[in-house]
N, C-alpha and C positions, 0 to 999 in steps of 0.2 A: 722242440726243446722248451722246457719251462724257463721263464725268465723272471728275475726278481725285480719288481717295480719299487725302487727305493723312494721315488717321489710320491708314488701312491701310498707307500707305507707311512710317510710323513703326513700326507694329506689326510689319511684316515684318522690320524691321531689329533686332528684339529676338531673332530667331533668331541664334545665335552666328556662323554662317557669313556670313549677310547683314550682320550688324553689323560683323564684321571687314572685310568688303569696303567698307562705307560709311565706315569710319574709316581707310581707306588713303589716304595722301597721297604726292605726289612728294617725294623727298628734298630738293628745293630749296624746298619750300613755306615761306612766311613764317610763323613761329610765331604771330604775332598773328592771322593769318587762321585757322589751325587752332583756336585758342582760341575765337574768336568763332563759328566754324562749328559747333563742338560745343555751343555755348550756345543757338543759335537755335531748335532744336527744343523747348527747354524754355520758351520765351517765348510766352505765350498770344497777344498781339497779332500776333506774326509768324506763328504757326500759323494764325490766322484769316485773315490777309492772304494767305498762300500758298494755303490751301485755297480761298478765294474766287476769286483770280485764276487759279489753275491750272484750275479748272472752266471758266472762261471761255476760257482758252487751249485746252484740249482740245476745247471746243465749236466755236470758230471762229477763235481767234487763230492757231493753226497754219496753218489753211487760208489765212488772209490773208497770212501771210509767204511761204508756198510757192506761192501762186497764180502760174501760168505759170513756175514755177521749173524749172531744169534740173539734174539730178543729175550731178555730175562723174563721168566714166567715160573709158575709153580712146577712146571714140567722140566723146563730147561733153565739152567743157571739159577736155581731156586735160592741159593745162598745170597747171590748178588741182589736178587729181588727183595729178599728179606732185609738186607742191610740198607738198600735204597729206601724202602718204605719206612724203616726206623729213622733214617736221617731226615726224611721229609716230615715225619711227625714232630721231630725235635725242632724243626724250623717252621712248624705250623703252616705247611703248604701241601698242596696235592702232589702225589707222586707223578713223575714224568717217565716216559719210556726209557729203558736202559738197554744198551746192546753190548754184547761181547764182540770185540773185533781185534784183529792183529795188525790193523792198518794205522796205528798211531806211532809216530817215529820218536817223539821226545817225551810226551807226558803220559802218565798212567790212565788219565781220564780227561774227557773234554766235553763240556756242554756245547752243543752245536744246533744250528737250525736257521730258519728264516721267519718271515711274518706269519707263516701258516703252521709251522711245526718246530717243536723243540725236543731234543732227546739228548741223552748222555751216552757217549761212546766210551767204553772201558776196555783197556788192553787186557787180553786174556792172561798175560803174565802177571798182571797186578792182582787179579783174583786168586791166582794160584799161589802167589808168594806172600801176600799180605794177611795179617791177622784181621779179625773182624773189626776191632777198634781202628786199625790203620785204614781199612777200606771205608769205614764210616766217615773218617775225616776226609778222605779223598772224594767220596761221593758228596759229602756235605758241602765241600768247596764248590763243586759244580752246580749243585742245587742253589747255592748262594748266587752264582752267576745268573742262573735262570730267574731267581726270585727278584733280582735287582736290575733287570732290564739290560743285561750285558750281552745277551746271546748274539744279536745281529753283529755287533762290533767284534765280539770274540770269534765268531765264525769267519768274518772277513780277515781278521788278523791270522787266524789258524790257517786259512787257505794260503795266504801270502807266505807264512812261515814254513809250511810243510808240503804244499802241493804245487804252488805256482812256479813257473819257470822264471828265468832271469829277466826276460822281457817284461813280464807282468810285474815283477817286483820293482823294476826300474820305473815303470809307468805310474805305479801307485805310491812311489816314494814320498812325494810331497805330503800326502795325507797321513803317512805314518808318523810324522813328527808330532803332530797333535795327538794322534791315537796312542802313541807310546806313552805320553804323559798321563793319559787316562789309565792305561793298562797297569801302570805301577800302582795306582790307587785302587783300581778294581781288585788287584791281588790282595790288598789289605782287607777289603770287604769279604772276599772269598775265604781267606784264612779264618776270619771271625766265624763265618758260617760253618766251616769245618770243625772248629773248636766247639761251637754250640751243639753240633751233632754228636761228636765223640766224647765231649765233656772231660777231656784229659789234656792238660797242657803238655805233659810229657809225651803222650802219643803224637800230638800235633807237631811238637818240636822235632821229634825223631823222624817223622815222615818228611818234613820240610828238608831236614838235613840229608836223609837218605836219597831223596830225589835230586838234590844238588850234587851229591857224590855220583849218582848214576849218570848225570849229565856232564860229569867232569868239571863242574863249577866249584867243587871242593876236592882236595886231594883224597885219594882212596884210603890213605892211612890216617885220616883225621880221627881224633878221639871223640867219638859220638857221645860217649858217657860224660866226658868233660863238658861238651857243649850243653847237654841237657842239664847237668848239674849247675852250670853257670846260669842257664835259663831260669832254673828254679830258685837260685840264690840271689840273683841280681835284682835290682829295683826297676828293671825295665828300660834302662838307658841304652840306646843303640851303640854308644861309644864303647861300651864294655867289651863288645865282641870285635874281632878283627874285621876291618873294613875290606870285604872281598867284593870286587867288582863283578857283578853277575848280570845275566840277562833279565832276571826278575829283580825286584828291589833286593839289595844285598841281603844275604842270609842273616847277617847281623841285624839289619833293619826289620826284616820280617819277623824274626824271633822276638826282638824287643817290642815291636808293635803289638804282637800277639800277647806277650807277657803283660803289657800295659792294659790291654783289653780284659785280660783275665782278672784284673784288679778292680774292675768297674762294678758298681752296684747292679748294673744290668746283668752281668754274668753271675754275680753272687745269687741274685734272685732266680736265675735260670737253673742253677744247679742246686738250689735249695739251701744255700749257705746262710746261716743265721747271723747276719751282720748288717749294720746300717752305716758302716764306715767305708764303703766302696767309693772309688773315684767316679766322678761324673764322666759321661760320654763326651761332653764338650771339652773337658780338660784333656782327655786322652786324645781326641781328634786334633786338637791344637798342637799337642806335642808331636804326634806322628806326622802331621803336615809339615812342621818345621824341620823334622829329620829328613823327610822326603825331598824337600827343597834343597837341603844342604848336602845330603848323602849321595853316595855313588849308586849306580845301578840303572839299568835300562829296563824296558818293559818285559812282562812275562807273556807267554802264549798260553798259559794255563787258564 
């Protein structure tokens, strides 16, 4: 059985070249995410959690997710491959392998892997039901996780959320406290990556809402059009939306954070909008961090 050497993973990154690579983030990354991510490797409970869960992942968790999976190629799942490549180009990164699988319980897609391999697992239903722009947002989010060094921690959290038994969940509980704080912030970075890929605030907002409805974190009869209209009309303040306590940052917080990012000069430049009046990334990051500290919501497994 293959085992994941977390201590070796950390030691390898003491090499200047590897360390520089590990600390590279997308220019769009949420500052709070970066701060927490750099802290996680120093926290003993998190290191123990990751070490234990990743050994289980390498042993059979990966096999469970990819059982009967189909890798996207020009021959199989060519639409998924095309969307994935387009999203990667938008984020200025190399494509990573994408697999179609029916072994995801809660999320439409998930970036997974260890220190040797990274891939994106996509639920077969997502490809069947989503439009190309929706799928681009979903894949873009996962590429954002990969681009910003999230995959090891995302995989450990995914294993605990979707595969692990009660005993494992109890054993790693101490590490989850800190990890959950980071996951809330990692979701903000991933949402930004998805928006950069699909280039549509409406598409991104609808997809976030649709996923919340599917997971019963929003009522099924919620007026999606009203949410999107509010997203487009509001000035990006989280308090405008109902405070709904969710497993991810509250839908209201995620939407408001994404709206604020869409008003930055960085995003204007990305979509080719001729304006020099965009907000600074620092200003938006400060606003989002304040809302995350005060707002409701626990971490996301996405």
